[in-house]
C-alpha positions, -999 to 999 in steps of 0.1 A, spaced: 0 0 0 12 35 -9 19 55 22 38 87 30 58 92 61 42 116 86 71 141 82 70 140 45 32 146 44 35 175 68 64 191 50 50 195 16 53 231 2 25 251 -13 21 238 -49 -4 241 -78 -20 209 -89 -43 222 -116 -39 256 -134 -64 271 -157 -49 305 -160 -75 333 -155 -100 305 -150 -86 297 -116 -63 271 -101 -63 243 -75 -35 244 -50 -24 224 -20 -14 246 9 4 234 41 -20 236 71 -11 223 105 3 187 101 -16 183 67 -28 203 38 -57 223 25 -69 219 -11 -82 252 -25 -100 262 -56 -89 298 -61 -100 323 -88 -85 357 -85 -84 365 -47 -114 343 -39 -114 308 -25 -144 291 -40 -140 257 -25 -117 240 1 -111 205 16 -86 193 41 -66 161 43 -31 148 51 -18 150 15 -31 158 -19 -18 146 -53 -29 148 -90 -49 117 -100 -31 98 -128 -9 128 -136 -39 149 -145 -54 126 -171 -89 134 -183 -116 114 -166 -148 107 -186 -180 113 -167 -205 101 -193 -229 121 -215 -199 140 -228 -187 153 -195 -150 153 -185 -131 161 -154 -96 161 -138 -90 145 -105 -70 152 -74 -68 126 -45 -68 134 -8 -53 109 16 -61 109 54 -30 90 66 -31 58 85 -24 21 77 -56 13 58 -74 46 52 -86 66 33 -86 83 -1 -111 108 -16 -111 117 -53 -119 153 -59 -131 161 -95 -128 195 -112 -140 206 -146 -128 234 -169 -158 256 -180 -161 288 -199 -167 305 -165 -135 289 -150 -126 258 -130 -154 243 -110 -155 216 -84 -177 188 -96 -178 161 -69 -158 145 -41 -160 107 -43 -149 87 -12 -127 57 -22 -121 44 12 -90 22 15 -89 17 -24 -56 31 -36 -60 55 -65 -34 36 -86 -55 5 -84 -90 18 -88 -112 19 -119 -140 44 -121 -162 25 -145 -169 -12 -152 -160 -27 -185 -183 -15 -213 -198 13 -193 -191 50 -198 -205 62 -165 -187 66 -132 -194 39 -105 -179 38 -70 -181 12 -42 -195 26 -9 -166 26 15 -190 29 45 -192 -10 42 -155 -16 44 -139 -36 74 -173 -54 78 -166 -81 104 -134 -68 120 -111 -38 121 -82 -56 104 -68 -56 68 -82 -91 60 -117 -81 70 -143 -82 41 -154 -51 22 -190 -55 11 -186 -29 -17 -222 -20 -26 -219 1 -57 -234 34 -67 -236 44 -104 -234 82 -112 -248 103 -140 -234 136 -153 -263 161 -157 -243 187 -176 -239 206 -143 -232 180 -116 -222 144 -110 -247 128 -89 -259 92 -79 -282 78 -107 -311 66 -87 -329 52 -117 -298 31 -126 -295 19 -89 -329 2 -92 -317 -32 -105 -334 -66 -107 -328 -92 -80 -308 -113 -104 -284 -84 -111 -279 -76 -74 -270 -113 -68 -247 -112 -99 -222 -86 -108 -241 -53 -101 -220 -48 -69 -184 -57 -77 -153 -42 -61 -138 -13 -80 -102 -19 -70 -83 -39 -96 -49 -51 -81 -27 -62 -110 -18 -95 -92 -55 -106 -91 -82 -115 -116 -107 -88 -125 -134 -82 -98 -162 -96 -120 -143 -129 -121 -137 -130 -84 -172 -124 -71 -196 -153 -64 -229 -150 -83 -263 -166 -78 -291 -168 -103 -319 -160 -77 -325 -156 -40 -335 -192 -35 -302 -204 -50 -283 -181 -27 -302 -194 3 -295 -230 -7 -258 -224 -14 -252 -204 18 -274 -228 38 -250 -255 30 -219 -238 44 -205 -242 80 -222 -215 102 -207 -228 135 -173 -214 137 -153 -237 158 -115 -240 161 -98 -243 129 -125 -226 108 -111 -208 77 -124 -182 53 -151 -156 59 -181 -165 79 -212 -173 58 -229 -144 74 -205 -121 57 -215 -133 23 -251 -131 33 -246 -95 43 -228 -87 11 -258 -99 -10 -282 -81 13 -263 -48 10 -263 -51 -28 -300 -58 -28 -306 -27 -6 -286 -6 -30 -305 -20 -59 -339 -9 -44 -347 -44 -31 -344 -39 6 -374 -61 14 -357 -89 -5 -326 -83 15 -345 -89 47 -361 -120 34 -327 -135 24 -311 -127 57 -340 -140 79 -344 -171 58 -308 -182 54 -296 -176 90 -298 -209 109 -318 -208 141 -296 -204 172 -266 -191 153 -256 -156 165 -251 -127 143 -284 -120 125 -295 -92 149 -259 -78 148 -258 -79 110 -292 -61 107 -282 -35 132 -248 -28 116 -264 -27 81 -288 0 93 -261 20 112 -235 19 84 -261 29 57 -274 57 79 -239 73 79 -232 66 42 -227 97 20 -251 79 -4 -279 72 20 -303 97 3 -299 79 -30 -304 45 -15 -336 57 3 -348 71 -30 -341 38 -48 -363 19 -24 -400 20 -18 -413 41 12 -411 22 45 -384 -2 32 -363 -20 59 -328 -9 69 -329 25 52 -345 47 78 -318 47 104 -303 79 120 -266 84 117 -246 82 149 -209 82 140 -188 58 160 -218 42 178 -215 5 189 -240 -4 162 -215 6 135 -193 -24 147 -219 -47 162 -204 -78 146 -169 -72 159 -177 -88 193 -185 -121 176 -148 -126 167 -155 -139 131 -119 -130 123 
């Protein structure tokens, strides 16, 4: 993983990362032990973000947004062993540089991420709110529910219509990881797919849910949560609840914790409004209130699945 020493990150000089002349510039300015990223035009600061370190995304290469839109990216990094990056997108317009969007990438390194799936022209990101699902360790599972975006001509925003996907798609490759390490097969070849909910229930039901000594691999409840999360992000929250409550063996702990953690993580997701809009009114799991760092955010950790 690409990391910068603390001293190096805090010692970066003021530098211009994107320059559009009279149209403005984006510069990184030392601030405390980190940096501020500022969009400046003339003597006015039009937009600002703070992080540990900022850098041009892919040497300033143009990023297609779909529908003819283009942007240039700058990444922000918080520091720390596993977290976190944000991709800030800027666009050149006749009125000058504008900030288009800030996309949270989580622990996905910018050099290894793709912003669209093969054959698609629109941006898609995995929601990092569901990283580190069953434990706060590097080998924990990331559930990676995905959010497609659309370029409106003025803004890059979650595409609620595209989020509403059939159940078969949600149990297939609709929610694949967007990180593509070079030493691994493409994400669409690594994800387990199921033709329908009944097939998923049957397959997961045949796994070993009692985690005795010597158990290896992720707990079956983690895979059940991955499928449920993608269903929720596909406008199928009721089907997600049916899957979880049908597949979970009686007497095996974790169902209540999974549902509580799903609700808590979604409530604090930057995409919660889009997920709520994609689901019918009164859908399960989508109505929680965000309480950052609450015990519900990590309810599964006490079960020691890792």
